[in-house]
Every structure is written in structure tokens, then in C-alpha cells.
C-alpha positions in Angstrom: 13.5 21.0 -74.6 15.5 18.0 -73.5 19.0 17.4 -75.1 19.7 14.5 -77.3 22.1 13.0 -75.0 23.8 13.5 -71.7 25.6 16.5 -70.8 29.6 16.3 -70.0 28.8 18.5 -66.6 26.1 18.7 -64.4 23.6 21.4 -65.5 23.3 24.5 -63.2 19.4 23.7 -62.4 16.6 21.4 -63.6 15.9 20.6 -66.9 12.5 21.9 -68.4 11.7 17.9 -69.4 13.2 14.6 -68.8 16.5 14.0 -70.5 16.3 11.3 -73.3 19.1 9.4 -71.0 20.7 9.6 -67.6 23.1 12.1 -67.0 27.0 11.7 -66.4 26.7 12.9 -62.9 24.4 13.8 -60.4 22.5 17.2 -61.2 22.6 20.0 -58.6 19.0 19.7 -57.7 15.7 17.4 -58.0 14.3 17.2 -61.3 10.5 19.0 -61.8 9.3 15.7 -63.2 9.8 11.9 -62.8 13.1 10.9 -65.1 12.4 8.2 -67.8 14.9 5.7 -66.1 16.7 5.3 -63.0 19.6 7.3 -62.3 23.0 5.3 -62.1 23.8 6.5 -58.9 22.1 8.2 -55.8 20.8 11.5 -56.2 21.9 14.2 -54.1 18.9 14.8 -51.9 15.2 12.8 -52.0 12.9 13.4 -54.8 9.9 15.5 -54.7 7.8 13.0 -55.9 7.9 9.3 -55.6 10.1 7.5 -58.6 8.0 5.3 -61.0 10.3 2.2 -60.1 12.4 1.2 -57.2 16.0 2.4 -57.4 18.7 0.0 -58.3 20.7 0.7 -55.0 19.6 1.9 -51.7 18.9 5.2 -50.8 21.2 7.4 -49.0 18.8 8.1 -46.1 15.2 7.5 -45.5 12.3 9.0 -48.2 10.2 11.5 -46.8 6.9 9.5 -47.9 6.4 6.2 -48.4 7.5 4.5 -51.7 4.7 3.1 -54.4 6.4 -0.2 -54.3 8.2 -2.1 -52.0 11.9 -1.9 -52.3 13.6 -4.6 -54.0 16.3 -5.3 -51.1 16.5 -4.5 -47.4 16.8 -0.6 -46.5 20.1 0.4 -45.4 18.3 1.6 -42.1 15.0 1.4 -40.3 12.4 3.7 -41.4 11.7 6.5 -39.3 7.9 5.2 -39.2 5.8 2.2 -39.7 5.2 1.2 -43.5 1.9 1.3 -45.2 2.1 -2.3 -45.2 3.7 -5.6 -44.6 7.1 -5.8 -46.4 7.4 -8.9 -48.9 10.6 -10.4 -46.5 12.1 -9.2 -43.5 13.8 -6.4 -42.6 17.9 -6.2 -42.3 17.1 -4.7 -38.5 14.2 -4.4 -35.9 12.1 -1.0 -37.0 11.8 1.6 -34.4 8.4 1.1 -33.5 5.9 -1.4 -33.8 4.3 -1.6 -37.2 0.7 -0.4 -38.0 -0.7 -4.1 -39.0 0.5 -7.4 -38.3 3.2 -9.0 -40.8 1.4 -11.7 -43.3 3.2 -14.4 -41.7 5.7 -15.2 -38.6 8.9 -13.7 -38.5 12.1 -15.7 -39.1 13.3 -15.5 -35.6 12.3 -14.5 -32.1 11.6 -10.6 -31.1 14.8 -9.0 -29.7 12.0 -7.7 -27.2 8.7 -8.5 -25.9 5.8 -7.4 -28.3 3.3 -4.5 -26.8 0.6 -6.7 -26.5 -0.7 -10.2 -27.0 -0.6 -11.7 -30.1 -3.9 -12.7 -32.0 -3.4 -16.3 -31.8 -0.4 -18.7 -30.5 3.0 -18.0 -32.0 4.6 -21.2 -33.9 7.1 -21.7 -31.4 8.2 -20.4 -28.3 9.5 -16.8 -27.6 13.1 -16.4 -26.5 12.0 -14.6 -23.3 8.6 -14.0 -21.5 6.1 -11.6 -22.7 5.3 -8.2 -21.0 1.7 -9.0 -20.5 -0.2 -12.3 -20.2 -1.8 -13.7 -23.5 -5.3 -13.0 -23.7 -6.0 -16.9 -23.6 -4.2 -20.0 -22.9 -1.9 -21.3 -25.4 -2.8 -24.4 -27.5 -1.0 -26.9 -25.8 1.5 -27.2 -23.2 5.2 -25.7 -23.3 7.2 -27.7 -25.3 9.9 -27.9 -22.0 9.9 -26.9 -18.6 9.1 -23.4 -17.8 12.0 -21.1 -16.2 10.4 -21.0 -12.8 7.1 -21.4 -10.7 3.7 -20.4 -12.2 1.8 -17.8 -10.3 -1.2 -19.7 -10.3 -2.4 -23.0 -10.9 -2.2 -24.2 -14.3 -5.1 -25.4 -16.3 -3.8 -29.0 -16.7 -0.6 -30.8 -16.4 2.3 -30.2 -18.5 4.0 -32.3 -20.7 7.2 -32.2 -19.2 7.9 -31.4 -15.6 8.4 -28.1 -14.5 12.2 -26.8 -13.3 10.6 -25.8 -10.0 7.2 -26.2 -8.1 4.0 -24.2 -8.7 2.9 -21.5 -6.1 -0.7 -23.2 -6.0 -2.0 -26.5 -6.7 -2.8 -27.5 -10.2 -6.1 -28.0 -11.1 -6.0 -31.8 -12.3 -9.3 -33.9 -12.4 -9.6 -36.1 -9.0 -6.9 -34.1 -7.1 -9.6 -33.0 -4.4 -11.3 -34.6 -1.4 -14.0 -34.0 0.5 -14.6 -35.3 4.2 -17.7 -34.5 6.6 -19.3 -35.0 9.8 -23.2 -34.6 9.6 -26.6 -35.8 11.8 -26.7 -38.3 14.4 -23.6 -38.6 13.4 -22.7 -40.0 10.1 -19.3 -39.7 9.0 -17.7 -39.7 5.2 -14.0 -40.6 5.1 -11.2 -39.3 2.8 -12.0 -42.0 0.3 -16.1 -41.5 0.5 -16.5 -44.5 2.6 -19.6 -44.0 5.2 -19.8 -45.1 8.5 -22.0 -44.2 11.8 -20.7 -43.5 15.6 -23.0 -43.3 18.3 -21.2 -42.8 21.2 -21.2 -39.3 23.4 -17.8 -37.9 23.7 -15.2 -35.6 22.3 -13.7 -36.8 19.1 -11.0 -35.8 16.9 -12.5 -35.8 13.5 -9.3 -34.2 11.7 -6.1 -33.2 13.0 -2.8 -31.9 10.6 -0.2 -30.6 12.3 1.7 -29.3 9.3 -1.5 -27.3 8.0 -0.7 -24.3 6.9 3.2 -24.0 7.3 3.2 -25.5 10.5 0.1 -23.4 12.4 -1.7 -26.7 12.6 -5.5 -27.4 12.3 -7.9 -29.5 14.6 -11.5 -30.3 13.9 -13.2 -31.7 17.2 -16.5 -33.0 17.4 -19.0 -32.9 20.5 -21.6 -35.6 20.4 -24.7 -36.5 22.4 -27.0 -39.5 23.2 -30.4 -39.2 22.9 -32.1 -42.5 23.8 -30.9 -44.8 21.3 -29.0 -42.7 19.0 -26.8 -39.9 19.3 -26.0 -36.1 17.1 -23.4 -33.6 16.8 -24.0 -30.9 19.7 -20.6 -28.6 18.5 -18.0 -28.3 16.4 -14.9 -26.7 17.2 -12.0 -25.7 14.9 -8.4 -24.5 16.1 -6.4 -23.0 13.8 -2.8 -21.4 15.0 -3.8 -19.7 18.2 -7.7 -18.8 17.0 -10.7 -20.9 18.1 -14.1 -21.2 16.7 -16.8 -23.0 18.5 -20.1 -23.6 16.9 -23.4 -25.4 18.5 -27.1 -25.6 17.5 -30.3 -24.2 18.6 -31.6 -24.7 21.8 -33.9 -23.5 24.7 -30.9 -22.6 26.5 -30.0 -20.1 23.9 -33.1 -19.1 22.5 -33.3 -21.8 19.9 -30.7 -19.8 18.0 -27.4 -21.1 16.7 -24.3 -19.7 19.0 -20.7 -19.4 18.1 -17.7 -18.6 20.3 -14.6 -16.8 19.0 -11.5 -17.6 21.2 -14.2 -18.2 24.0 -16.2 -15.0 23.5 -19.8 -15.7 22.8 -21.0 -13.8 19.7 -17.6 -12.2 19.5 -16.5 -9.9 16.7 -16.5 -12.9 13.9 -14.6 -12.1 10.6 -11.8 -14.5 10.2 -9.9 -17.4 11.8 -6.2 -17.3 11.8 -6.5 -14.7 8.8 -8.8 -16.8 6.8 -12.0 -14.9 6.1 -15.2 -16.4 7.9 -18.6 -15.2 6.4 -22.1 -16.0 8.1 -25.4 -16.6 5.7 -28.2 -14.5 6.4 -29.9 -17.6 8.4 -27.0 -17.6 10.6 -27.1 -21.2 9.9 -23.9 -21.6 7.7 -20.4 -20.6 8.6 -18.0 -20.8 5.7 -14.3 -20.2 6.6 -12.6 -19.5 3.3 -8.9 -21.5 2.8 -8.3 -19.7 -0.6 -5.5 -17.4 0.2 -3.2 -20.1 0.9 -5.0 -23.1 -0.4 -7.2 -21.9 -3.6 -10.7 -23.1 -3.7 -10.5 -24.8 -0.4 -12.9 -24.1 2.4 -14.8 -25.5 5.1 -18.3 -25.4 6.2 -20.4 -25.5 9.3 -24.1 -25.7 9.2 -26.9 -26.1 11.6 -30.2 -27.2 12.0 -32.2 -27.0 15.0 -29.8 -28.8 17.7 -27.8 -30.6 15.0 -24.1 -29.5 13.5 -22.6 -30.6 10.6 -19.0 -29.7 9.1 -17.7 -30.3 6.0 -14.2 -29.9 4.3 -14.7 -28.9 0.4 -12.2 -29.2 -1.9 -9.4 -30.8 0.2 -5.8 -31.5 -1.4 -2.3 -33.2 -0.6 -0.5 -29.7 0.3 -3.6 -28.8 3.1 -4.7 -31.8 4.3 -2.2 -34.9 3.4 -1.1 -35.4 7.0 -4.5 -35.5 8.5 -5.4 -38.1 10.8 -8.4 -38.6 12.8 -11.9 -40.6 12.9 -12.6 -39.5 9.1 -9.2 -41.6 8.2 -6.0 -41.2 6.3 -5.7 -38.9 3.7 -3.5 -40.2 1.3 -5.2 -44.3 1.6 -8.4 -43.4 2.9 -8.1 -46.0 5.4 -9.4 -45.7 9.1 -5.9 -46.1 11.1 -5.7 -46.1 15.0 -3.6 -43.7 16.6 -0.6 -45.9 16.1 -0.8 -45.1 11.9 -0.6 -48.7 10.9 -3.9 -51.0 12.6 -6.7 -50.6 10.5 -10.1 -50.5 12.3 -12.9 -51.7 10.7 -15.2 -51.6 13.7 -16.8 -48.1 13.9 -17.6 -48.3 17.9 -13.8 -49.1 18.6 -12.6 -46.3 15.8 -14.9 -43.9 17.6 -13.4 -44.8 21.1 -9.8 -44.9 19.5 -10.2 -41.3 18.5 -12.0 -39.8 21.8 -9.9 -36.5 22.7 -6.6 -36.8 24.9 -5.3 -34.4 26.7 -2.5 -34.5 24.2 -5.1 -33.3 21.4 -5.8 -30.2 23.4 -9.2 -28.9 25.0 -10.8 -26.4 22.6 -14.6 -26.4 23.7 -15.5 -23.8 25.6 -17.2 -25.9 28.3 -14.0 -28.7 29.4 -16.0 -30.6 32.3 -18.8 -31.9 29.9 -18.9 -35.7 30.4 -17.2 -38.0 29.7 -14.0 -36.7 29.5 -11.1 -39.2 28.9 -9.7 -41.3 31.0 -13.7 -42.1 31.2 -14.7 -43.7 28.1 -17.2 -42.6 25.4 -20.6 -43.4 26.4 -22.4 -45.7 24.1 -26.3 -46.5 23.4 -27.5 -49.5 24.9 -28.2 -51.2 21.3 -28.7 -48.5 18.6 -29.0 -51.2 16.0 -30.8 -54.0 17.9 -34.1 -55.3 18.7 -35.1 -52.0 20.6 -34.2 -49.8 18.0 -36.9 -51.9 15.5 -39.4 -52.0 18.3 -39.0 -48.1 18.0 -39.0 -48.2 14.4 -42.2 -50.3 14.4 -44.1 -47.9 16.4 -43.3 -44.9 14.3 -45.7 -42.5 12.5 -43.3 -42.0 9.9 -42.5 -45.0 7.6 -39.2 -45.6 5.6 -41.3 -44.9 2.3 -42.1 -41.4 4.0 -38.7 -40.4 4.7 -37.0 -42.2 1.7 -39.6 -39.2 -0.7 -38.4 -36.7 1.8 -34.8 -37.2 1.3 -35.0 -38.1 -2.6 -34.0 -34.8 -3.8 -30.7 -34.6 -2.0 -27.5 -34.8 -4.2 -25.3 -37.3 -2.9 -25.9 -41.0 -1.4 -24.1 -40.1 1.5 -26.5 -37.0 2.4 -29.9 -39.3 1.3 -29.1 -42.2 3.7 -27.9 -40.0 6.8 -31.3 -37.9 6.1 -33.6 -41.0 6.1 -31.9 -42.6 9.2 -32.3 -39.2 11.0 -36.2 -38.7 10.3 -36.7 -42.1 11.2 -34.8 -41.6 14.3 -36.3 -38.1 15.3 -39.8 -38.9 13.9 -39.4 -35.5 12.3 -39.6 -34.9 8.7 -38.0 -31.3 8.6 -34.7 -33.1 9.4 -34.1 -33.2 5.8 -33.1 -29.4 6.5 -29.7 -30.5 8.0 -28.6 -31.4 4.6 
């Protein structure tokens, strides 16, 4: 049975029952049952069962099983495996592996290394270093300070402070992209969304930017043709670097089918233009040049309808087209400058003549002898807006109301106005298809 008090020396084996008090020294082995009180010092080895309360001091090593309750203080070393639940306070050192459950609150400081996966929600403060994986969603707000380097892609919005380095792509801030186009007979939209018409016949510089794509440069020229008292875009040519793509509308000469030339080869193998992918839709009336590899979200579209050709730059940014000049104006200000870059031209016939292709602009169309070519000036219709045009419209079978009804479903005012004008000029309600 139990002794009435502690023995003066350790026993040679465990007692058959609990002692009435602590022994004066450690026992030579574990007791078969838990003691009724904690020992005054550590036992010589782990107990075979959990104690019914915390020990007064740390154990000499990890226990073989989790304790029935948290310890009253930190352990002297990390546990050999994850705990079955979160601890009441921080451990004195990092655990050797991740815990099986998240902690009930934020840690008192950053972890010494990245976590093995993204957190379930944003952290209450920035981490001391980058995580090894991206978070599953955007953070709840901008970072408190600049990032240590450029981001790998565009940010979802402006940062609260300037970054310490440039981003590798443009930011997606609202209003940072622009669009310009030439379409129909022919209608132009400037970089600041103003509309005008030029009805001369000649080759015209629509857009030219020598700095495009790290100095490879881009030129977009259009070729117009007069029909009676109006004209239309007959061909478009785009040069990027050393590659040239030209597109024409349909005509009896090519079997009423749209045609293209890639580096002067008619209907040649067309997969890319200077490394930018080119796709053609099933109807063969839309050519898309995807600029996304260099300028995310930007592209150039060429569309054909019968003999008409149109070209549109979509999603342009200052980094791609910021230094552009041409008949559609200056990218930054939207002003329609002359070639000197200072004189603003508001007479659009004068503007068209100013941007007639010169030898210094390059000759990119496959047919270079087509008149007029500089120094011969652009040919102009006799009076595209005067009495003859009014008489012609008075004799038309299609009315203004019919033309407006046919064009009513178009998205923007530029397209609707151009569509109405083209229908009245051509007396063809199908011209809505050009938009």
C-alpha cells in the first residue's frame, strides 16, 4: 500500500499505488498510475500517460503524445509535430513544420520565411519579405509603401505611393487608353475623339511613330480613291519593323474578294507581323494584329466591306503611341498639327494635303506608281459639300430618314454619322456593314 510519507531513498521500483506525497528524489522508473500531485522536479523519463495537470517546469524533452491541456509557459524547444490546436500564446521559437490549423489571431511578428501557401485573408500588415506564391486574390488595399521592384504585370489601380521602379506593363487606370480610326469615305477620328472627313485622292500618313516597340517603328498609310464627289479608303498598309502588311477591299479585279499582301507577296503565309500575331476571321473581312505581347490589351483592326477598307487602333497608351504623328493628330494633346509639330490645322483639306505621303515617309504600297504621288498634290473632288452634292442628294432614292434608321443600331456617334453619310453618298443601305 502507499507509504505514510516520502522515503529517504528512491524505491527499487514503482509503488503499487500513489504515494501520499512527493518523493524526496526521482523514482527509478515511471509510476503505474498518475501521482496525486506534481513532482518537485522532472522525472527521469516521460510518463506513460498524460499528467492530470501542467508540470511546474518544462519537461526535459518533448512528450510522446500531446498534453491534455496547454502548458503554462513556453516549451524549451519546438515540438516534434504540429499541436492539436492553437496555443494560448506565442511559442518561444518557430515550429519545425506548419500547424494543422491556423492560429486564432495574428502572430506577434512576421514569420522568418514565407508561408507554405496563401493566407485565407489579408494580413494586418505587410510581411517582412515576399511570399513564395501569389495570394489567391488581391490585397484589401494598396501597399503602405513602394514595392521593392517592378510588378510582373499591370496593377489593378494606382498605388498610394510611387513605386521604387517602373512597372513592366501599363497600369489599368481608367481613361489611360485611346482609340483612333479611319473608315468609310473616309471618316477620321482623332486621338481626342474628334471627327472629320477628307475627300481627296492620294496616299496619306494616318499614324507614324518611330519610337514604337523599342525603336522598330510603325507606319499606317491609307490610299483613297475618288468616286464622283466623294472618296473612300481603298487600301491600308501597316509597317512594323521590317514587315509590311497591305489589305484591300473587294473588286471585280480580284473576284470580289478581299486581298492582302504580306511583304509584297499576294495572299502569302500570314501568321504574324514583326512577331505580333495576326488573325483573320472566317468571313475574311477582319484582320486583327494583337500587340498584347508588348502592349497588353492593345490591338489594330483592319476591316473590309465591299471595296471599302477601315483601320482602327484599339486600347492605345502613351507608352505605345505617345509619339505618334499623322492626319489623326498628336496623341497627347489631340491637336491636328502640321508636320512642323507646332501649327494647328483646322481646315481638313489643308490637313489632308499636309499629310500626303512624302518620299521620306517611305513607299510601302505594293503598287507605287498609282497617281497622284508627291510632288503631285492630292486630287480633290470638285465640290463635295456644295450645290452638286445637294442636287445629287435631292435626286436620291434613299432618304436621310431611311439612312438614319439603318444606322441606328451602331454603338457610337462617329459610326452612326459616318454610316448615314456613306449610305447617302453610295445610295446603298448595305453600307451599314462597313461599320
